[in-house]
C-alpha positions in Angstrom: -10.0 -8.3 -4.7 -13.3 -9.2 -4.9 -14.1 -12.6 -5.6 -16.3 -13.8 -8.5 -19.3 -14.8 -6.3 -19.3 -10.9 -4.8 -19.0 -9.2 -8.2 -21.8 -11.4 -9.6 -24.2 -10.6 -6.3 -23.3 -7.1 -6.8 -24.5 -7.2 -10.5 -27.4 -8.8 -9.9 -28.4 -6.9 -6.8 -28.5 -9.9 -4.5 -26.7 -10.9 -1.1 -26.8 -9.2 1.9 -26.6 -5.2 2.0 -23.1 -4.3 3.9 -23.0 -1.2 6.0 -20.0 1.5 5.2 -18.4 0.1 8.5 -18.4 -3.4 7.4 -17.1 -2.5 4.1 -14.1 -0.3 5.2 -14.0 -3.2 7.7 -13.6 -5.5 4.8 -11.1 -3.1 2.7 -8.9 -3.0 6.0 -8.7 -7.0 6.3 -7.9 -7.2 2.4 -5.3 -4.6 2.6 -3.3 -5.9 5.5 -3.7 -9.6 3.9 -2.3 -7.6 0.6 0.8 -6.1 2.7 1.4 -9.7 4.1 1.6 -11.5 0.9 3.7 -8.5 -0.7 6.2 -9.0 2.3 6.4 -12.5 2.4 7.0 -12.5 -1.4 9.8 -10.1 -1.1 11.3 -12.1 1.7 11.0 -15.2 -0.1 12.6 -13.7 -3.2 15.8 -12.5 -1.0 16.3 -15.9 0.6 15.9 -17.6 -2.9 18.7 -15.1 -4.4 21.5 -16.5 -2.2 20.6 -20.1 -2.8 22.8 -22.6 -4.7 20.7 -25.5 -4.4 18.0 -25.9 -6.5 16.0 -28.3 -3.9 16.3 -26.0 -1.1 14.8 -23.4 -3.6 12.0 -25.4 -4.5 10.9 -26.5 -0.8 11.2 -22.6 0.0 8.8 -22.3 -2.8 6.5 -24.5 -1.3 6.7 -23.1 2.2 6.3 -19.5 1.0 3.2 -20.6 -1.5 1.6 -22.4 1.5 2.0 -19.4 4.0 0.6 -16.9 1.4 -2.5 -19.3 1.1 -2.6 -19.5 4.9 -3.0 -15.8 5.0 -5.5 -15.6 2.1 -8.0 -18.0 4.0 -7.3 -16.0 7.4 -8.3 -12.7 5.7 -11.5 -14.4 3.9 -12.6 -16.0 7.4 -12.3 -12.7 9.2 -14.4 -11.1 6.1 -17.1 -13.5 6.7 -17.2 -12.8 10.0 -17.5 -9.1 9.2 -20.2 -9.9 6.8 -21.9 -11.9 9.8 -21.5 -15.5 8.3 -19.5 -16.7 11.0 -21.6 -15.3 14.3 
């Protein structure tokens, strides 16, 4: 899952060149993040399935969305460190 900036950089040949090790590490970081997001979505769906209170469902959706944003932000932070942007 590449950002629009990454795709544009690849097309134009710009940006820092990554080593195979860096590419592998970035792929691993993104795979772990994707798995964590999927796990959160499944757990939230299970919890919501047994709820009757619409307000509680909305609250859980908000909490789940916040956690997913945090997972994604943490992953991107780690990717930047691998690229050398967070030395």
